[in-house]
Residue, then its C-alpha position, 0 to 999 in steps of 0.5 A: x472490533x477484534x483485538x487483532x484488527x487494526x483501525x484504519x483511516x482512509x483519505x481519498x484524493x478524488x482529483x488524482x484517483x479514479x472512482x473505478x479503483x475504490x472497490x479494490x482499495x477497500x477490499x485490499x485494506x479489509x485484509x489488514x483491519x477495519x476502515x473506521x474513517x472513509x473520507x473523499x476530498x474534491x470539488x463535488x460541483x465539478x463534472x470530473x467527479x461525477x463518477x464518484x457520486x454513486x461510489x460514495x453511497x455504495x461504500x459509505x464514504x463521506x464526501x468532503x467538499x472543497x471549492x476551488x477558491x484560487x485557480x492553480x491552488x489545490x484546496x483538496x491537498x490542503x484539506x486532506x493534510x489538515x484532516x490527516x493531522x487532526x485524525x492523527x491527534x484526535x482519533x485512535x487510529x492504528x494506520x492511515x491509507x492515502x489514496x492519491x497519485x500526488x507526491x505532495x503528500x510525501x511530507x504528511x506520510x513521513x509525519x504520520x510514520x514518525x508517530x508510529x502509524x503505518x501508512x498504506x499508499x494507493x496510486x496509479x503507476x504514474x505516482x512519483x517515487x518519493x510518495x511511493x518510497x515514503x509509504x509503509x506499503x504502496x499498491x498500484x491501483x492498476x493491480x487491483x482491477x479485476x483484469x489485472x488480478x489474473x495477471x501474475x508476473x512469471x519467473x522471467x519478469x520477476x527476475x528482470x525487476x532488479x529492485x525486487x531481486x536486490x530486496x529479496x537477496x539483501x533481506x536474506x543476507x541480513x537475516x540468515x543464520x550461520x547455515x545460510x538459511x533465513x526465516x521468511x517472516x524475518x525477511x518480510x519484516x526487513x522488507x517492510x522496514x526498508x521499502x514500500x513493497x507489496x506482492x499485490x503489485x506483482x499479482x501475488x497475495x503473499x511474499x512466499x508465492x513470489x519467492x517460489x516463482x522467482x526460483x532464486x532460493x532454496x525453500x524449506x518448510x519447517x515447524x510442521x510446514x508452517x514456517x518457510x526458510x529460504x537460502x540463496x542458491x548462489x551460496 
């Protein structure tokens, strides 16, 4: 493994994630590092997980069997949490990826973060805000599907997202120099530390692409066209 590649543990809650999402999840994580652990949790005797079976072989995912011992109790959640804690202390992982749409995993995300590990969250649009906000980065599985990849938010749609606009403007305000210009890399660090933002949810691969499209900032390329600096057009 290259020194600049991070090792990632991917834990999948198959009760709350569609098997159709796994290819997009793995492709997205591959941009950040190597997925050394791929575990999928569920009751594999249940017909609900039938679609997952061929995906396990295709993507070399380890199935973790969890029987429904008690009606109304989610054994899958408990097993994932136990394994996450075990991996945290016994394996040399740099980051975790939790694929679930269940807010019950919010405490374990916060616990992993407290140990200095990054947590990538993947879930459906219905995923509750507590889990989304807890993750270092949260990506909606719908945005990873092939038909959605081609759909990018246009300027009007981006500007209507007040949370996004405020995040960009606050990041610019917090990192600007005395002339009002901000290095986009520093803005990216601010955004990472203060949100679970991912440009993928808007159909873009890079923060800079969103900045250009939203057109609320003056843009200037510096240092041989390698670094982007932006300035709020409001002055």
